[in-house]
Each structure stands twice: as C-alpha cells, then as structure tokens.
N, C-alpha and C positions, 0 to 999 in steps of 0.2 A: 186860160188853159195851165195849170200849177200840177207839179209831177212832184208828191209828200210835201206834207205839213205838217211840221211833229213839234214835239216840246223835249226840252232838254232837262231832262228830271238831273235836278239838284237840288243845293238848300238851299236861300229858292231855288225854286224852278225857272225857269228862261222861257218865255214865250214868242215867235215870231210877229213879226207886224201882218193881218190879215190885209190881206189884197184890196183894193175898193170894188174889183170886179174881176169875176172869173168864169170861163163859158163854163170849165167843168174838172172837177178832180180826180186824178188815177194817186193810188194809192200801191207804192212798191210791192212795203210787205209791211205788217203788222205793228213792226217794233213800234214804240211810243217815240221816237225820235222821227218816224217817218208819216204817222197816224194821230198821234196824240191830237193835234189840231183840226182833224178832221169837223168833230161834234161843232166846233167855234166860228168854223169858215161857214158851215150849212146852216147855224143856229143868223149868220147875217143875211146867209142868200144863199135860197136852195135851188141847190145844181146838182149837175149829174155825178156819181161818184163811182169811177171804177176804180176794182182791184178782182184780182180772183175770187170764188166762193169763200175758200179757208181762209184769206186777207181778213175780210168782213167777218168771219166767226171770231178770229183769234185777238185779232185788235178792237171788237168790241170789250173782251175779256179784261187785255188790257188798261185800256180807257178808263172803265170801271171800276177796277182797281185803282187805279188812279188816283181817280175823284178820289177816294176812301183814304188813302196815304197823306194826299194834299191834303187833305182836310185835321186828317189827326196831326198832321206834323205845322197846321194851325196858319197856313196860305191861302190866300185865294184863288178859283181856278172860273175860266171865262166860259166854263160851261157845267152842264148837269146831266144827272140822269135820264131827267126827262129830255133834254138837246139831243143824249144819245140815240133814245128811242126815236127821237123825230126825223134825226139823220139816215137813218133807215129807210125811210122813205125813196132818198135818192139813190138809192145804192144798185148799179147793174154791176153783175159777177158776170165775167168771162174766162173763157179756159184758154192756154197756149195755142196758139198759132189759131187764133180765129178770128180773122181779121173785121175788122166791124168799121162804119163810117160815123167818126163821131161829133165831125164838124163840116162844113159846108166846104166838100173838095178834099180832109185828110180824114185819113183810114188808119185805124190801129190793132196791133196786134199786140198781146203779150207773150213776153219768150221765156222757160224757166230760168232766172237766176242763180240757184243752187242756194240759195243762203240760210232761207230757212223754210217749213213748210210751207206753201203756195207763194212763194215771193217771185216778183218777177219782174223782168225788162222789155219797158213799152216801149215798140216802136212802132213811128210813127212815118206816113208817108204822102207828103204834097205833090205832087205834079212831078211825079216820078225821082221826089229827093226823098231821101229816109232819113231819118235820125233816130238814134238809139242813144237811150236815157237807162243805165244800166241799175240804177238804183244799188242796193248794195250787195255783192255778187263773189261767187266762189266758183275758178274753174274746175276745182278737183273734185271726186267723191269722194261721200263719205258713209260710212254705215245708212246712215237715213236718208242723204239726199243724192241723187245723181250731181256731176258737176252743171254748170250752165251753158244751157244753149243759145250762143252767140250767132244770130244775123249779120249780113252784111250790111254796113248802113253808110251814109257818106257823111255825116255828123255825128261824132261820139262823144257822149257827155259822161265821164266817167268816174264815178271811186275813184282816189285815190290813199284811201283810210292807213292802207300800210304798204304805201309807195316806195318807203324805203326801208325795207329789210324782208328777210323771209323768214317763212314758217318751219318748223321740223315735218319729216314726213309724219302722216296720222298713224301711224303703226308703228315708229317712235315713240308718241304722245303715250297713245294709250298702252302701250305696254309699260313706261313706266309708272303710267295712272296705278294701274293694277298693283305693281312691284309697292308703290308705296299702300296702295292697302293692305296687301297682304303685311308686310311690314308691321302695321299696325293693328291688323286683325293678332299677329303673333304675338306680339306682345301684351293681346288682352285688351284694347283699348276698343275705339271707337271712330271710323273714319265717317266726319260731316262733310258732306258737297255739296255747298253751296252753290245753286244752279239756274239760270236762265229759265222761265219756267216755257218759254217756246222754242222750238229748237235743241236748245241743247242738252236739257231734260230728260229728252226723247232718246238721241243720241248716245246719252252716259249708260241708259237704262241698256243700250245694245251694247253696248261697249262691256256692259256688266254680264250679260245673261249668263255667260258657263262660270262665274264665278261662283265657287263653294260657299258661301256664306247669308245671313240673314239680309237682303236688303229690301230698308224703305226709304217709300216717298212720300212726300206731304208737300203741302202747301197749296201754291195755285196752279204745279205743275203735273198734277194730279188732271184739273180740269185742262189744261193744255191738252193733255197727251190721251183724254178721253175726245175730247175734237178730232185731234189727226187721226186716231185711229178710226173712226168715224170717216175723216177723209181721206181713205188707204192710197185713193189714187194721186195722192202729192206725195209720197214716199217712194224710195228706192222698192222695199220689200215690207207693205204692209203686215204679213202675218209671224214677218220677221221681229217687228215691232208691236205685235201683238205677245208673243213671248217672252220677249222683255218684261213687258211692263204686265206681266202675267207673274215672272220670277219675281218679282216683288210685293211686296204688302203696303197696301196702303192705309194709313194712319189719318185717322178721323178723330179723335179725341185725346184732349190734355194726357189722360192720367195714362195713354201709350206713349207719350213723349217721355213723360218720366220715369215710364218702367226700361220701356227700348236703350235709356243712356248707363242702364251697369250693363248691359252684356256686348260682348264687342261682337258687333255688327257698322253696317253700313247704310248710312241715313244722304238722301238726296233730296235736298230741298229749296223755297224761293226762300230771301231772295240772295239772287246771283253777286248783289254788292254786299251782303251784307245790312242794306239800311231799314229793311225791319221783315214781316213777317214769322215763320212759324225758326225760321232758322236763328234769330234771337234768344227763343227759350231753349234751344239746346244749346247757342256759346253760353251759358251764363252753369247749364250742368257741365258741359265739358273742355270749359277754354282752360281752364285750372289747373289739368291733369296731364302731365308730358308724356302718358301712353298714347294720349291722344289725339286725331289729325286733323289740320282743318287744311283741306284739300279744293282750292280755286281752279274753277276750269274755264275760267270766263277774263278778257280783260276788265280790269279795274278801275273805273272812270275817279279823275280826282274830285274829293271834294268828299270820297265815298267811304262807310267803312270799311270797306276791301282794302279802300289803298291805305288806308290810315292804320292795318293789321299788316300788310304788307311793310309800310315804311317807319313805322313806329312801334308794330308791336302789340298794339291795343287797339280797342274799336269805343265807340259811344254809343250807352246804352240809351235807345231812342225815350224809354220812358223813363228811366230816372236821371238824364242826360248825364249821369256820371262815367268815370274809366273802366273800363273792364279787360281789367289785363290776360293777355291770353299766353298760357305756357305749353299748351299743347304743340308742337310741333305743323309749320306751317308752310307748303307750299304750291305753287304756280304752275299748270301746266298750259298748253298752247294748244286749244280745240276752235282755234277762228273758226270762224264763218266766212269770213272775208280773202279773197285774194290776197297771195302776197305781190312783193316786185313781177317778179317771174310769170307771175299767172296773169296780173294786169297786163304785163305786155305782150302776153299769149294772146289777152282778148281783144288787146289793141288789133293784133297781126290778125286775128281771124273775123272784123268786124270789115278791116281795110279800110278805114274812111281818111277823106280827105284833108278833115280838121280833126282835134278830140278838144275839147273842155273838160278842165279837171276842175273836182270839188268832192266834199267830203272827206276832208283830211288836214292832217295839222299843217301848219306854214313849210315845217322841215318835210313834209314826207310829201308833198305835192312837186315843193323843190326839184326831189330826186327825180321823182317819177318823170316829170317835165322834161329835165335836164334827159332822163334817159330815152324818153320820144323825143328827143330830137335829133339827141344822136342818131337815132335809126330816121329820120328826115322826113318824124312829123308835124304838121303846123300843130303848133298846141299852143289854146289861152287856158292863162291860172287865173280867174277871175279874182277881185277884191269882194270882198261883200257888199253888194246893193251896185255892183257893175252892171252893166250892159253892155250886150256883145252886139252883134247886125251879122246876120250867118247871107 
C-alpha cells in the first residue's frame, strides 16, 4: 500500500525507486511531487489507484504537461502519454468521509486536507486502530478552500514543510499584494504574477476580483481553473470562483501577449517558478522596465528560475540558455497552502495520536517540529530516508 508517488521537478528531474509490489496507490493530491510517478507504477504493475475525482483530473493535466516540459529539456521520462491513459483504468474515485474497504480488513476514508482543490488526507482503519496520513495539509481557511478536516487517529503521519516557521495572516498577504499591484498600475506598469496552475491561480483570481484594472489569465492556469469550476463542490464558493474567473480575460494567442504588455494591467500566468510556459515570453517583454513588477506568490524551489531571480536578479531563458537580467521590481508574498508550525501543532492536537511520524520537510523544519511536539508530550519519529518503522 503506497501513499503518493511523485517527481522532484528540477533539472534534471529526480524520480523515486518504484516499489517491487504494492496492493494499491492512494494520491493525496494532484501536485507532481505527489502524483507525478503514478503512471510509471501502473505501467509496472496494474493496481487500484484511489483519490478524489478532481485529483485524478488535475493530476492528469500536470502529468501530461510534465512530459512536454521534460522532453523540451531533453531529459528521459519513465512513462509516456499512452501510459497515462492506461493508468486511468486503475482509478477509483472517492468522496470525502465515505468509508471504503480497500484491502482485507482495512478500510479507508478521505478527509479534506485544505491544501488544493481535491486534496485529501487518507485515514486507514485496521482492527480498531486508525492511521492518518496528512499529505500536504492546510488548517486555515482561504478564499478558495476551507481549512483541513482532521479526524482523530492513533498514528499520525504528518508533513513538516513549515515546521520551523509561521506564516503571516492571509489578510495581510492579500493587502500587501493588492498594494504592490496598485503601485505598479499607478506608475503605468504591468504587474506580472507567475502562479501555480492548480490552487494558487484560482485563489489569486479571487483576491483580485474587485480590482479595477484589466486582469489577464494565461497558460495552464486556464485549464486548471476550468476543471476546478466544473468540480465546484471541492471549493468554498463555486459561484465566487466563477465570478472571479469571469472578471479576467483569458489569453489564447501570441499576438494578444504582445499587445497587452503595452498597457497597465495584471497578468496571471504559469509557470509559477518561471521555468517555462507563457511567463517566459512575458518576462522577455517586461523584465527590463523598472515600472513593471514581478510578484511571486509561491515558494521558489532551489534550482528554479524563480529562486535565481530572488537571489541573483536574473533568470535563464530556457530557449536561448542566456541570462535575462531583470530591472523590474521583484517581490515575494506568502500564500502558502501548507500549515505553519502553529497550524501543524493544532492538527496534532485535533488528531490526538499516541504516535506521530514526521515527513515531507527539510531536516531543519522537521527537527524544529519534532522538538515542539516532544515538548507537548507526543511520541515522535523523524525517520531518515529508507528507514523502516514498525508500529
């Protein structure tokens, strides 16, 4: 039984070792670091794959795009589009809080994880004992999603991404972003917002809904938004999301991209870490003018153009491989879809487990969270990669 099987999106991409055998695969959500290798496992071994229906739809979009991007970069991939199509056969969609027997004596329910639309925390039950795997989880409400639904469990397998820090209040981040956009527009510039296609682009559209300025949406964010609206039961307010989407103009052609960079406006486009997609074309047009701004709303992984921009003030053009200097204003805002240290401690309190296993965090973040949980009296494991824990 496997929970999540992903790809580390880097240059070159990094892949996990596939298990020799698995009874099933459960995907907590669609992001590639959690779903990116599902077709490869199914190619090796036909098996049931469990997730919400929205996770299946969004993960397929991201997997297909990953093939395209990886091929453009010249790296090999362990599966192809036909393998993605074949893996559809193994899909078993589950709703939230709907128990299902998935193996002899083992039942599973999915609980809303509050991370991105369709994200889930699987709860396993065997002989009266319960294990909760959080996946990526967010306990705070956002405009797009309600905070995580956390059940009680005997064993809690919990992420620790931000186990060593706190996030600002969402309202503060929204106000700061809107102020930066208005300053750019007042100066006659263009505010370029590189966004993650799934989750972040929809939330930012909702933040900008009442902004009195032209708003454009481009890249894979369009398809992700369309799919999310069609699955409106997975968001807090489907009508509000639809209104926000209708408040924007969706870009379809290159000539539109060239024209709109000449007027003060707001552009939301993929990719969120500036490694490809339409954002590169916009960067070529906008990066050299100080009145424009590049406003980052997501974490920038080491080795990406986004991290390079923050640390060195330039990006690498993926087509020419040359350096593209950036004179435009660059700022980063915290719209994280992960719980911070305080939130993770509250999640642990809600689950009330006898044991906690920490994963999905840097050594520093995991160690800080382990110390806090231990102080509160929890029995905590922080395993090394490859370590086996017997419960």
